[in-house]
C-alpha positions as a printed NumPy array, in Angstrom:
array([[  0.   ,   0.   ,   0.   ],
       [  2.85 ,   2.375,   0.885],
       [  4.606,   1.898,  -2.464],
       [  1.332,   2.489,  -4.323],
       [  0.771,   5.738,  -2.408],
       [  4.307,   6.927,  -3.078],
       [  3.895,   6.131,  -6.787],
       [  0.656,   8.129,  -6.862],
       [  2.444,  11.053,  -5.196],
       [  5.249,  10.811,  -7.763],
       [  2.7  ,  10.972, -10.6  ],
       [  0.999,  13.926,  -8.916],
       [  4.302,  15.815,  -8.578],
       [  5.18 ,  15.114, -12.189],
       [  1.765,  16.317, -13.377],
       [  2.015,  19.517, -11.318],
       [  5.513,  20.255, -12.636],
       [  4.301,  19.773, -16.212],
       [  1.237,  21.932, -15.592],
       [  3.286,  24.704, -13.992],
       [  5.648,  24.629, -16.956],
       [  2.955,  24.753, -19.629],
       [  0.051,  26.649, -18.041],
       [  1.474,  29.212, -15.582],
       [  0.938,  32.103, -17.978],
       [ -2.672,  31.241, -18.799],
       [ -3.588,  30.488, -15.184],
       [ -2.014,  33.665, -13.818],
       [ -3.529,  35.745, -16.6  ],
       [ -6.999,  34.479, -15.681],
       [ -6.421,  35.025, -11.948],
       [ -4.969,  38.524, -12.314],
       [ -7.984,  39.485, -14.399],
       [-10.325,  38.12 , -11.725],
       [ -8.674,  39.415,  -8.529],
       [ -6.945,  42.547,  -9.904],
       [ -3.903,  41.917,  -7.712],
       [ -0.64 ,  40.383,  -8.963],
       [  0.65 ,  39.26 ,  -5.593],
       [ -2.701,  37.776,  -4.546],
       [ -2.986,  35.924,  -7.861],
       [  0.503,  34.423,  -7.476],
       [ -0.141,  33.475,  -3.836],
       [ -3.461,  31.795,  -4.629],
       [ -1.982,  29.906,  -7.564],
       [  0.84 ,  28.661,  -5.352],
       [ -1.684,  27.595,  -2.674],
       [ -3.727,  25.792,  -5.334],
       [ -0.645,  23.915,  -6.58 ],
       [  0.091,  22.778,  -3.016],
       [ -3.52 ,  21.648,  -2.599],
       [ -3.282,  19.805,  -5.907],
       [ -0.309,  17.809,  -4.66 ],
       [ -2.195,  16.742,  -1.531],
       [ -5.482,  15.919,  -3.317],
       [ -4.008,  14.259,  -6.403],
       [ -1.638,  12.143,  -4.306],
       [ -4.655,  10.727,  -2.458],
       [ -7.315,  10.623,  -5.166],
       [ -5.445,  10.499,  -8.461],
       [ -5.35 ,  13.104, -11.239],
       [ -8.556,  14.941, -12.236],
       [ -9.822,  14.871, -15.805],
       [ -8.857,  18.514, -16.379],
       [ -5.849,  19.354, -14.137],
       [ -5.505,  22.99 , -15.246],
       [ -9.223,  23.64 , -14.726],
       [ -9.015,  22.033, -11.272],
       [ -6.138,  24.313, -10.285],
       [ -7.912,  27.424, -11.608],
       [-11.096,  26.642,  -9.676],
       [ -9.122,  25.914,  -6.497],
       [ -7.093,  29.128,  -6.856],
       [-10.293,  31.152,  -7.254],
       [-11.673,  29.563,  -4.089],
       [ -8.455,  30.395,  -2.25 ],
       [ -8.963,  34.002,  -3.336],
       [-12.584,  33.951,  -2.12 ],
       [-11.386,  32.775,   1.301],
       [ -8.768,  35.515,   1.44 ],
       [-11.31 ,  38.184,   0.47 ],
       [-13.641,  37.023,   3.249],
       [-10.866,  37.347,   5.824],
       [ -9.523,  40.675,   4.536],
       [ -9.989,  43.873,   6.551],
       [-10.642,  45.87 ,   3.396],
       [-13.369,  43.493,   2.182],
       [-15.626,  46.348,   1.03 ],
       [-12.999,  47.539,  -1.456],
       [-12.765,  44.049,  -2.922],
       [-16.515,  43.46 ,  -3.187],
       [-16.557,  43.634,  -6.987],
       [-13.78 ,  41.041,  -7.377],
       [-15.386,  38.869,  -4.693],
       [-18.726,  38.925,  -6.509],
       [-17.088,  38.007,  -9.803],
       [-15.3  ,  35.045,  -8.213],
       [-18.478,  33.792,  -6.521],
       [-20.309,  33.965,  -9.862],
       [-17.528,  32.094, -11.68 ],
       [-17.37 ,  29.455,  -8.969],
       [-21.14 ,  28.922,  -9.003],
       [-21.135,  28.685, -12.785],
       [-18.527,  25.918, -12.515],
       [-20.501,  24.058,  -9.833],
       [-23.638,  24.125, -12.003],
       [-21.743,  22.773, -15.03 ],
       [-20.399,  19.331, -15.828],
       [-17.572,  20.886, -17.81 ],
       [-14.229,  21.913, -16.247],
       [-13.798,  25.688, -15.859],
       [-12.586,  27.404, -18.999],
       [ -9.216,  29.133, -18.805],
       [ -9.449,  32.349, -20.84 ],
       [ -6.256,  33.228, -22.68 ],
       [ -5.316,  36.558, -21.147],
       [ -1.569,  36.366, -21.758],
       [ -1.32 ,  39.362, -24.075],
       [ -3.329,  41.488, -21.606],
       [ -0.938,  40.304, -18.903],
       [  2.086,  41.404, -20.958],
       [  0.602,  44.86 , -21.597],
       [ -0.218,  45.257, -17.894],
       [  3.319,  44.312, -16.869],
       [  4.679,  46.733, -19.468],
       [  2.771,  49.782, -18.186],
       [  4.819,  53.01 , -18.489],
       [  4.511,  53.555, -14.726],
       [  7.197,  50.867, -14.42 ],
       [ 10.742,  51.316, -15.72 ],
       [ 11.673,  49.253, -18.775],
       [ 13.85 ,  46.762, -16.897],
       [ 11.122,  46.078, -14.346],
       [  8.516,  45.599, -17.08 ],
       [ 10.531,  42.858, -18.729],
       [ 11.508,  41.178, -15.447],
       [  7.948,  41.14 , -14.099],
       [  6.561,  39.632, -17.279],
       [  9.186,  36.894, -17.366],
       [  8.357,  36.031, -13.755],
       [  4.599,  36.173, -14.182],
       [  4.015,  34.884, -17.685],
       [  6.841,  32.362, -18.055],
       [  7.241,  31.295, -14.451],
       [ 10.994,  31.907, -14.583],
       [ 12.608,  31.925, -11.155],
       [ 13.909,  35.163,  -9.692],
       [ 17.423,  33.724,  -9.964],
       [ 16.992,  32.993, -13.677],
       [ 15.751,  36.529, -14.333],
       [ 18.541,  38.065, -12.235],
       [ 21.069,  36.082, -14.257],
       [ 19.588,  37.329, -17.542],
       [ 19.998,  40.935, -16.328],
       [ 23.395,  40.342, -14.669],
       [ 21.83 ,  41.343, -11.297],
       [ 21.921,  39.769,  -7.851],
       [ 18.96 ,  37.546,  -6.943],
       [ 18.164,  39.686,  -3.895],
       [ 18.072,  42.929,  -5.886],
       [ 15.808,  41.349,  -8.513],
       [ 13.456,  39.961,  -5.84 ],
       [ 13.059,  43.432,  -4.341],
       [ 12.429,  44.926,  -7.786],
       [  9.647,  42.398,  -8.475],
       [  7.949,  42.962,  -5.1  ],
       [  7.937,  46.733,  -5.635],
       [  6.518,  46.296,  -9.149],
       [  3.576,  44.155,  -7.965],
       [  2.733,  46.613,  -5.22 ],
       [  2.912,  49.544,  -7.628],
       [  0.531,  47.907, -10.109],
       [ -1.999,  47.14 ,  -7.353],
       [ -1.721,  50.516,  -5.607],
       [ -1.94 ,  52.51 ,  -8.853],
       [ -4.934,  50.508, -10.074],
       [ -3.259,  49.804, -13.416],
       [ -5.957,  48.23 , -15.616],
       [ -5.646,  44.679, -16.858],
       [ -6.227,  45.278, -20.564],
       [ -4.761,  45.847, -24.001],
       [ -4.785,  49.658, -24.324],
       [ -6.108,  51.585, -27.276],
       [ -3.596,  51.891, -30.165],
       [ -2.869,  55.566, -29.417],
       [ -1.311,  54.466, -26.105],
       [  0.859,  51.726, -27.588],
       [  4.005,  53.721, -28.331],
       [  4.995,  53.916, -24.659],
       [  4.706,  50.144, -24.189],
       [  5.321,  48.511, -27.557],
       [  9.093,  48.113, -27.338],
       [  8.848,  46.521, -23.876],
       [  6.106,  44.163, -25.062],
       [  8.202,  43.058, -28.036],
       [ 11.269,  42.641, -25.806],
       [  9.306,  40.438, -23.433],
       [  8.028,  38.241, -26.253],
       [ 11.583,  37.814, -27.544],
       [ 12.873,  36.933, -24.075],
       [ 10.153,  34.28 , -23.815],
       [ 11.412,  32.898, -27.121],
       [ 15.029,  33.007, -25.953],
       [ 14.226,  31.137, -22.758],
       [ 12.624,  28.439, -24.898],
       [ 15.448,  28.405, -27.449],
       [ 18.206,  28.185, -24.845],
       [ 16.763,  27.343, -21.413],
       [ 18.535,  28.945, -18.471],
       [ 18.105,  25.924, -16.194],
       [ 17.104,  22.264, -16.34 ],
       [ 18.098,  19.164, -18.286],
       [ 16.886,  20.34 , -21.715],
       [ 18.407,  23.017, -23.909],
       [ 15.231,  23.558, -25.966],
       [ 11.721,  24.28 , -24.678],
       [  9.489,  24.155, -27.734],
       [  6.426,  25.202, -25.719],
       [  7.942,  28.62 , -24.983],
       [  9.312,  29.056, -28.508],
       [  5.931,  28.35 , -30.091],
       [  4.12 ,  30.506, -27.527],
       [  6.401,  33.453, -28.314],
       [  5.875,  32.985, -32.071],
       [  2.11 ,  32.873, -31.474],
       [  2.28 ,  36.112, -29.489],
       [  4.477,  37.662, -32.189],
       [  1.874,  36.853, -34.842],
       [ -0.861,  38.286, -32.625],
       [  1.123,  41.503, -32.143],
       [  1.486,  41.835, -35.903],
       [ -2.288,  41.491, -36.254],
       [ -2.735,  44.245, -33.663],
       [ -0.076,  46.484, -35.244],
       [ -0.028,  45.705, -38.981],
       [  2.736,  47.486, -40.83 ],
       [  4.921,  48.009, -37.761],
       [  8.502,  47.322, -38.874],
       [  9.731,  46.134, -35.462],
       [  6.782,  43.743, -35.048],
       [  7.677,  42.323, -38.45 ],
       [ 11.345,  42.217, -37.482],
       [ 10.63 ,  40.366, -34.239],
       [  8.491,  37.704, -35.893],
       [ 11.105,  37.327, -38.664],
       [ 13.839,  36.92 , -36.052],
       [ 11.964,  34.229, -34.134],
       [ 11.044,  32.276, -37.267],
       [ 14.612,  32.405, -38.591],
       [ 16.098,  31.272, -35.282],
       [ 13.458,  28.592, -34.775],
       [ 14.179,  27.214, -38.247],
       [ 17.391,  25.727, -36.795],
       [ 15.711,  24.075, -33.801],
       [ 15.71 ,  20.501, -35.119],
       [ 19.413,  20.632, -35.959],
       [ 20.559,  21.971, -32.581],
       [ 20.24 ,  18.684, -30.671],
       [ 21.533,  15.161, -31.262],
       [ 19.491,  11.989, -30.688],
       [ 20.292,  12.077, -26.967],
       [ 19.296,  15.741, -26.592],
       [ 22.903,  16.934, -26.614],
       [ 23.771,  20.368, -27.954],
       [ 25.226,  20.709, -31.478],
       [ 27.151,  23.912, -32.207],
       [ 26.175,  26.018, -35.226],
       [ 29.31 ,  25.075, -37.177],
       [ 28.488,  21.354, -36.873],
       [ 24.746,  21.458, -37.583],
       [ 23.218,  19.515, -40.464],
       [ 21.751,  22.38 , -42.478],
       [ 19.48 ,  20.031, -44.404],
       [ 17.441,  19.82 , -41.173],
       [ 16.818,  23.552, -41.106],
       [ 13.175,  24.434, -41.749],
       [ 13.158,  26.085, -45.174],
       [  9.535,  27.171, -44.876],
       [ 10.272,  29.166, -41.698],
       [ 13.385,  30.616, -43.347],
       [ 11.385,  31.754, -46.383],
       [  8.661,  33.317, -44.217],
       [ 11.227,  34.99 , -41.958],
       [ 13.187,  36.455, -44.854],
       [ 10.001,  37.738, -46.525],
       [  8.941,  39.455, -43.292],
       [ 12.416,  40.97 , -42.89 ],
       [ 12.415,  42.324, -46.454],
       [  8.979,  43.83 , -45.811],
       [ 10.198,  45.459, -42.593],
       [ 13.385,  46.871, -44.113],
       [ 11.415,  48.446, -46.963],
       [  9.691,  50.655, -44.374],
       [ 13.041,  52.393, -43.669],
       [ 12.474,  52.436, -39.892],
       [ 15.5  ,  50.469, -38.642],
       [ 15.316,  48.876, -35.208],
       [ 17.074,  46.299, -33.069],
       [ 14.795,  43.396, -33.956],
       [ 15.238,  44.015, -37.665],
       [ 19.03 ,  44.136, -37.268],
       [ 19.034,  40.896, -35.261],
       [ 16.774,  39.29 , -37.862],
       [ 19.251,  40.369, -40.555],
       [ 21.991,  38.497, -38.67 ],
       [ 19.803,  35.392, -38.493],
       [ 18.993,  35.683, -42.202],
       [ 22.706,  35.701, -43.067],
       [ 23.132,  32.497, -41.055],
       [ 20.017,  30.902, -42.577],
       [ 20.98 ,  31.654, -46.172],
       [ 24.645,  30.607, -45.914],
       [ 25.633,  27.282, -47.485],
       [ 28.03 ,  26.566, -44.604],
       [ 29.551,  28.055, -41.476],
       [ 32.645,  29.112, -43.414],
       [ 30.562,  30.737, -46.162],
       [ 28.553,  32.86 , -43.705],
       [ 28.819,  36.636, -44.158],
       [ 30.762,  37.173, -40.932],
       [ 31.995,  40.651, -41.888],
       [ 28.406,  41.775, -42.489],
       [ 27.34 ,  40.223, -39.178],
       [ 30.099,  42.148, -37.379],
       [ 28.82 ,  45.389, -38.949],
       [ 25.252,  44.602, -37.903],
       [ 26.273,  44.013, -34.263],
       [ 28.162,  47.304, -34.357],
       [ 24.992,  49.02 , -35.555],
       [ 22.996,  47.392, -32.73 ],
       [ 25.457,  48.695, -30.161],
       [ 25.171,  52.21 , -31.572],
       [ 21.376,  52.02 , -31.342],
       [ 21.386,  50.554, -27.824],
       [ 24.798,  50.285, -26.109],
       [ 25.145,  46.777, -24.698],
       [ 28.34 ,  44.772, -24.068],
       [ 26.63 ,  41.597, -25.312],
       [ 26.384,  43.124, -28.808],
       [ 30.121,  43.83 , -28.646],
       [ 30.751,  40.235, -27.553],
       [ 28.807,  38.944, -30.552],
       [ 30.654,  41.392, -32.797],
       [ 33.998,  40.086, -31.533],
       [ 32.912,  36.51 , -32.251],
       [ 31.884,  37.494, -35.796],
       [ 35.231,  39.276, -36.351],
       [ 37.038,  36.163, -35.126],
       [ 35.407,  34.113, -37.892],
       [ 35.916,  36.82 , -40.505],
       [ 39.555,  37.661, -39.719],
       [ 40.769,  35.11 , -37.153],
       [ 40.595,  34.755, -33.383],
       [ 43.916,  36.614, -32.942],
       [ 42.469,  39.688, -34.682],
       [ 39.425,  39.769, -32.359],
       [ 41.21 ,  38.863, -29.109],
       [ 41.776,  42.436, -27.931],
       [ 38.107,  43.353, -28.479],
       [ 37.062,  40.329, -26.44 ],
       [ 39.471,  41.133, -23.609],
       [ 38.093,  44.676, -23.349],
       [ 34.732,  43.213, -22.266],
       [ 35.998,  41.057, -19.391],
       [ 35.233,  43.521, -16.573],
       [ 31.643,  44.058, -17.689],
       [ 30.907,  40.415, -18.522],
       [ 32.934,  38.601, -15.848],
       [ 29.829,  36.738, -14.593],
       [ 28.238,  36.2  , -18.003],
       [ 28.505,  32.563, -19.061],
       [ 28.538,  33.112, -22.866],
       [ 31.55 ,  35.436, -22.482],
       [ 33.652,  32.673, -20.92 ],
       [ 32.426,  30.127, -23.478],
       [ 33.474,  32.514, -26.28 ],
       [ 36.801,  33.193, -24.579],
       [ 37.473,  29.458, -24.307],
       [ 36.658,  28.982, -27.988],
       [ 39.024,  31.818, -28.971],
       [ 41.812,  30.269, -26.872],
       [ 41.147,  26.828, -28.366],
       [ 41.415,  28.212, -31.892],
       [ 44.568,  30.184, -30.927],
       [ 46.18 ,  26.934, -29.7  ],
       [ 46.215,  27.902, -26.017],
       [ 44.777,  24.697, -24.545],
       [ 45.595,  25.305, -20.873],
       [ 44.058,  28.795, -20.91 ],
       [ 41.064,  27.414, -22.831],
       [ 40.564,  24.717, -20.19 ],
       [ 40.337,  27.33 , -17.422],
       [ 37.838,  29.385, -19.429],
       [ 35.717,  26.313, -20.155],
       [ 35.712,  25.511, -16.445],
       [ 34.459,  29.   , -15.639],
       [ 31.749,  28.746, -18.318],
       [ 30.639,  25.385, -16.899],
       [ 30.502,  26.844, -13.373],
       [ 28.226,  29.643, -14.582],
       [ 25.871,  27.376, -16.543],
       [ 22.703,  25.938, -14.989],
       [ 21.625,  23.955, -18.05 ],
       [ 22.694,  20.312, -18.131],
       [ 22.79 ,  20.052, -21.941],
       [ 24.906,  23.185, -22.201],
       [ 27.265,  21.942, -19.483],
       [ 27.704,  18.601, -21.251],
       [ 28.562,  20.394, -24.503],
       [ 31.157,  22.605, -22.796],
       [ 32.647,  19.601, -20.993],
       [ 33.02 ,  17.738, -24.299],
       [ 34.745,  20.76 , -25.83 ],
       [ 37.065,  20.958, -22.828],
       [ 37.822,  17.226, -23.04 ],
       [ 38.737,  17.607, -26.727],
       [ 41.651,  19.866, -25.72 ],
       [ 43.56 ,  16.837, -24.441],
       [ 44.931,  18.805, -21.488],
       [ 45.671,  16.878, -18.292],
       [ 43.964,  18.359, -15.23 ]])
């Protein structure tokens, strides 16, 4: 009996982890809309997940796990409203939750989960919040990324990022920021942040910060879906076109990035026959359309880099000099040491690692805790025939990585140096 119970608990945990991974954005979007409070929505969702573990471990999985969690989270919110001192101010939300709960009780169908993710992004990207906070809050709320993962993406400490997120939630609640997609005349102040968030969702799917897998197709496809929706909302916007082009062009390489065991394959070793030619064609057409509008932006420039990769017959035949120029243009538009890192890598393939070494070294102080910098440094040293120095750089890159597939790739590269530890 004990082993059966433990097996049921294991299945429950696995189901909850999968649900949290796939449905956090939809569930939180629905709850934020209902309770009008980010922190309360997150707390109630967390409580509902804990209840799910207890109930599902005893009784097995429900027919509609996500609907079960949504209904339970709404009931947790109802209980909190009843106990709150400021109940009168929450009467409207309380009434809405009671109505939704009763509608579910009277129906044989599981509660519907409305897709409010785009509204959630626009709310997080309100101009009352600074641009960094907008992006961080959306990644936490919509994607369920941990505070540590977000801090790492911004090169911040976990504690500083946690404080930033708490302040942002309180500000949204206190200011009564509406949960909605604003009218088009109010888009300019939010659009760039919204597009940045969608691209960061894609990036987290394309190269996961943590976990055993490098690729999370669910996040990649969700970001592409949101990119298409943004283009429907803002037809003719060059940066919306550039973003969707960029994601399609990058995603076209997804199938070639992993071996049969899920191991990472570097760009120079990928089988280009596996690249998705349909996505490449659509991405390039969107990019051409965007560039014709003569309103250059960062997403269009990044898409141009991806197009040069996608259209090259081989790694050697790639237009590395053009890519270096494009990264230089990105840095002029929005100064960022990561653009300079990518430019140095491109120069190393165009003119040799020795020619780009000084440019790479100039970035060390700013990027000392940035894993891709140390991976690039190790690769430069490997190509410059400095195996002992390369080994130390690979070790540092491995220390800074939290993704098992990425670590395994770096370890294999380090092992290929043939240096005795």
